[in-house]
C-alpha positions in Angstrom: 4.1 5.7 14.8 1.1 4.1 14.6 0.8 0.5 14.2 -1.4 0.4 11.3 -0.1 -0.3 8.7 0.3 1.8 5.7 -1.1 1.1 2.0 -1.6 2.3 -1.0 -5.2 1.2 -1.0 -6.2 2.9 1.9 -8.6 5.7 1.8 -6.8 9.6 1.1 -9.9 11.3 2.7 -11.9 9.1 4.5 -15.4 10.5 5.3 -17.5 8.7 8.2 -22.0 7.9 7.1 -20.3 8.5 3.7 -21.7 6.0 0.0 -19.9 3.3 -0.1 -19.2 1.4 -3.2 -20.4 -2.3 -3.7 -17.1 -3.8 -1.8 -18.6 -2.0 1.0 -15.1 0.8 0.8 -15.7 4.3 0.2 -15.4 5.3 -3.2 -12.6 7.9 -3.7 -8.8 8.4 -4.0 -6.6 6.0 -2.4 -3.6 7.4 -0.3 -1.3 5.3 -4.0 -3.4 7.9 -5.8 -3.5 11.5 -3.3 0.3 10.8 -3.1 0.7 10.7 -7.1 -1.1 13.5 -7.4 0.7 15.5 -5.6 4.1 14.5 -6.9 2.9 14.6 -10.4 2.3 18.5 -9.5 5.5 19.2 -8.1 7.3 17.6 -10.7 4.8 20.1 -12.7 5.4 23.3 -11.0 9.3 22.7 -11.6 9.4 21.8 -15.3 6.9 23.8 -16.3 5.0 21.0 -18.1 8.9 20.1 -20.6 8.5 15.8 -21.0 6.9 13.1 -21.8 3.7 12.7 -20.6 4.1 8.3 -19.9 7.6 9.6 -17.9 5.7 12.0 -15.4 3.6 9.2 -14.7 5.9 6.7 -14.3 8.0 9.4 -12.2 4.8 10.2 -10.4 4.0 6.7 -9.0 7.6 6.3 -8.3 7.7 8.7 -5.7 4.1 7.8 -4.0 5.5 4.1 -3.1 8.5 4.9 -2.1 6.6 7.1 0.1 4.0 4.3 0.9 7.3 2.4 1.4 9.0 4.2 4.0 5.2 5.3 6.0 5.1 1.1 6.5 8.8 1.3 8.1 
């Protein structure tokens, strides 16, 4: 493992020489957003789209946060 601290605000797919926003950060998904998206896809693939969308969003974000916490160890 590297000594880099993983955070949810880091860019998920960084590229060099990319257009940045006004703050100098790369535009695009954060790692938290990318992990949340992956978790949501996995949950939906096994639930056939049933259930409450708000609860799906909460559970997906919890999965992403847990992964970020684990990666930061």
